[in-house]
N, C-alpha and C positions, 0 to 999 in steps of 0.2 A: 503493499499499500504506498503511495507517494506520501509526503510531509504533509501535502496541500489538503490531502484527503483523511489524515490521521485525525483520530478524535480529540477533542481537548476541551477546556473549559477554562474561560477567562475570570481573571479577578481584579477588582476595582475597587478602592475606598472612596467614598464621599461622606467627609465627616464622620458621623457613626453609622454609616450604612454601608454595607459591602455588595457590591454589585457581582453577581455570579452568572457569568453568560455562556451557555451551551453554544460551542463553536466549531461547528462541522458543517457548517452551511452548504457545502458542494453536494450533501449528502442528505440534506433536509434535517441536518441533526438528529440522524438516526443514531442510536446508541451502540457504538461499537466498545470493545474491552477497554481501550484506554481512555475514551472519554466517560463510561461507567466508572472507573477507576478514578479520574480526575474529580468526576464531580463528587465523589465520596471525600477525597483529599482536601476539595475546596469548601466542603460544609465541615471537614476537621479545623482546618484554617480560622474559621467564622467562630468555631466554637472555643478555640483558643485565644482568641482575639477579644480581651476586655474592653476594648476601644470600639469594637462593632456591637451594635445594639440589635441591628435589623439586617437581614440578609433578603436581597431582591434578587430571585431567579428569573433570568428573561433569555432570550434567544437572539443571534447574531443570524442575519438574512431573513428569509421570509416565513420560516416556518419555525414552531418551537420545536417540535419533534415528529417525524415519522415513526417513531415507535424503536423498537430494537433492530439491530442488524442482527438478524439471527444466524446468517451464514458466519460471522466473525464470532459472535459471543456463545453461541448455542452449545459447543463443544467444551467451552470452559464451564459454564453452568451445569453440564453434564458429569464434570468431573467434579463440581462441588466448589464452586466459586464463593470467596469470602471477603468481606469488606477489608480494604489493605490497612496495614498498621497505620495508624496516625490519622485515618479517616474515621467519618461519621457516616451513619447509614442514612441516606436522604429518604428511604423510604420505610423504614422502622420495621423492616420484616426479615432483614438478612443477617441478622445476629449482631450486627457492630452498636456501637453507642449512638445514641440519637443528641442533635444539638437541643439545648434546654433554653435557648432564645428563638425569637419570632422571626418566622420565614414567610414571603410573600412570592406568590409564582404570576408571574405576566405573560400570559399565553397569546399566539397569534397564528395563522395559518393553519399547517395540519398541528393536530396535538392527539396523537396517537398512543395507545396502550400505556407503555410505562410513563409517559408524560403524565396522562391522566392519573395515574397511580402517584405520580409526585405531586400533583396537586392535591389530592385525596389526603396524603401525608402531610401537606404544609398547613398553615395556620389560616392564611388568607389568599384567596384566588382571584385573579381578575383575568378579562380575556379582550380582545379586540372582535369587532363584529364580525370580521371573515373568518373566525377560527372555526375549523372542522374537526370533530372529537370521534373516535372510534376505539373500541375495545374489542378487538377485532381478532382475539388470539382463538377463538372458537372455529374460527375461518382458516387457522394455520395447522389445526390437530394438537394444539395445547390448550392451555388454560391460563387467565389472568393469574400472576404469582407475585406480583409487586404489591398485593393489598387492596385491590379493587374488591375482590370477593368478600374483604372483610368490613371495608370502610364503607362502600357504595350503598349497600341496603340499609345501613344505619344513617346515611345521610340523606339519600334521596327516597328510602321507601322501599320496600321489598319489590313491589310490581314495577316500579319504574327502573330499579337496577336490573332485574331480571330481564325487561324488554330489552336493554342494551348489552347487557352482558351476554346473553343465551343466542343473541343473533349475531354480534359483532357489526351491526349496523352503523352507518356513520350518521351523527346528529350535529345540529348547528348551535352557534351561540345564544341564541336564545332558548333552547330546549336547555341547554346548561346550566343558564340561569334560574330556568323553572325548575330544574331539579336540586338548587341548590350547589352546583359543582362549583360554580363561580359567584362571586358575590356582587360584581359590577360588569357591565359590557359597555365597552367605549369604541369610539373609533378610533382607526389604525392610529393615527397622529396623536392621539390623545391618552393612549395606553400607558406609555413609558412615564411622561410628565406625571401623569394621575398616580402612578405607581409610585414613583417618588416621593412625590407629597405625601401619600398614605405612609411610606417609610418614615419620612421626616417625622409626621405627626408621632408615631408609634416611639421613635427614636428620642422624642423631646420629653417624653415620660419618665418618671422614675425606674432606671432600669432593674433593681433589684423587684420592684413592685409589679412590673411587667413579666418578669421570669416567674414568681410567684404566683402570679394570675395563670400562666399558661401551665404552669406545674400542676395548681389544684384542678384545673379544668381537664387535663390530660389523666389524673390520678382518677377523677369521677367517672371517666371513661373507661379507663383500664381495669380499675378495681370496684366500682360502683360508690354509690352517694355516700352510703354509710363510712367508708375508710375515708373518702375526701373532707367528709363532714368534721370526723374526729382530729382532722390536719388543720382545720381552718383557725383554731385560738391561737394553736403553738406557733403557725407561720405569722400570725398577725402580731405577736407579742415579740418577735425576732424584728421584723419590720418597723415597728414603732421605736427600737431602740437605735435606730440608724440616722445617720446625718440627713440622708434624704427625707426621712419624715420629719425631721426639725424644717428643714428647708421647704417642706411642701405646707407646713402650717405658717410659715412665716412669709411665703408667697401669698397664702390666701388672703392673710391679714394685709399684706401691702398690695393685694389686688394686681399681681404681675406673675407672669408665667414662672414655675418654677426652674432654677438651675441645678439641675442634678447630676451628681457626680458619680452615682455608684457605690457609695459607701453609706 
C-alpha cells in the first residue's frame, strides 16, 4: 500500500480541544489496520493530555468513513486484534481502556458500520445534512461487532434498531436524527464551526465536574441506577473541596463565567 493510501489519524490542539481527524480520504476513510491503531493511539493521547478537555472527531475529505477495509483488517481480527499499548478503545468493546472525557463526533458523507458504532460510543454526535448511514454487516456475511447491537436498541428503541441492523439498508441524516443517533443535523459548511462551538462550550465548564457528570451517567448505564445513586453523594463531596467549586461560587456571585483550572 502506498504512503498516500496508508490509514492515519491527524491530531491538532485548539485551546482545550483536541481535534482528531480520520485521514485516509483517498479510500473514503475506510478503516485499515493502520488507521484503526492510529485512532486508538490518538484517543490515548487525548486521555493523557490533562490540558485537553474535549475531543472532536471529524474526517478529512468528503466522507466520515466508508466502514472497515475488510480485505486489510479481516485477517488481523481473525487472529485476535487488540488495542495497542498506550491507546484507548474508541468503541469500548475491544478490551482496552476508555477515555474519561467527552468525545464529540462530526460526520459527513458516508458514515458506515464502524463509523456509526464510533458515534454510538461517543457522547454527542452531529452530522451534515448530506450524511448517509448504513450498518451493512449482515450484507457481508458478518455482524456488527463494534457495539451497535449493544447500544443502538437502547438509544433508538428495539424496532428502530432492528429495522436497520437486520437489513443493512442505508438511511439519511434526518432518519438518524429521528433515531437520536445524532443530536443535530447541519448544513455541510456549518458542521465544523458548530461542532467547534459546542466543544468550546463544554471545555469552558469545570473539567472535574464534566468528568464526574460523564462518569455518573456511564455508571448508571453500565451498572444500573442503584449503583450510580450510591456514588452521587461521595462524588459531590469530593467536588465541593476543589478550587473549581470555589471559583464556581465566586463567578456566580460576580455574575461572570467561571475560569476553571481543573483543580
